[in-house]
C-alpha positions, 0 to 999 in steps of 0.5 A: 169288679175293678174294671166296672169303672170303665162303664162310666170313666172316662167319659164317652167324649174323651174315649172318642178323642183317644180313638181319634188320636190313636187312629191318627198315630197308627195311620200316619206312622204306617203311611209315612214311616213303615210303608216307605221302609217296607218298599225299600227292604223288599225281601224279609219284612219286619214280621219275618224278623219278629218271627225269626225264632233262632239266631240262624234265621236272624243271621239270614235276614241280616245278610239279606238286609245288609247294613242299609236294610238293618239301618232302615229296620232299626229306624222302623223299630224306633218309630214302632214305640210311637205306633204302640202308643197309637194302637193301644189307644185305638184298641182300648178306646174301641173296646171300651166304647163297644163294651159300654154299648153292650150288656150282660156277658158281652159287656162283662167279657169286654171289660176284661178285654180292656187289659188286652191292649196294655198286654200287647203294648208291654209285649211289643216293648219287650219284643222291640227291645230284644230286636234292637239288642240283636241289631247291636250285635249282628254277628253274634245274635243270642238265642235268648234274644231271638226267642224272647222277641219271637215269643213276645210277638206270638203272644202280642198278635194272639192277644190282639187277634182275640181283642179284634174277635171280641170287638167284631162279635160285640159290634155285630151283636150290638148292631143286631140288637139295635136293628131289632129294637128299631123294627119293634118301634 
């Protein structure tokens, strides 16, 4: 299987650097960019916009945000492209690391889950592109753009949730095996 290469490549030190780099991007963009924007636009957050599904819902959000809120959320979506790079790096590194520490079916499944961060990143880029297109024409939002953005957000969060569940199960299994081995010695 082509994903078996993750058993040895990249080296653990490089994977840890990827994790640290991804975590730094995620934390810094969230704390310095997203938190202040969320505080400045208290009604209808970015998730409401991502999951608006219809032009009518998007219009309601735009009316509530007004020009200033739309400008802030446009900035947030632009920064989200950096955030995507961060969370893809973080989740990919964590999945590779825990998959290497696992064995059998958990490792086999884990190497397939290394695809999830890439899928979430691609879906997030498609979603963000459609969100930005809707900002360009706030008075005539296309049903296609609102549906694609929401559908991509749904798939993105689905893959992300599945990857988190895998990581937690693999981590718990690893800890249990490690504890049992330690007690037997």
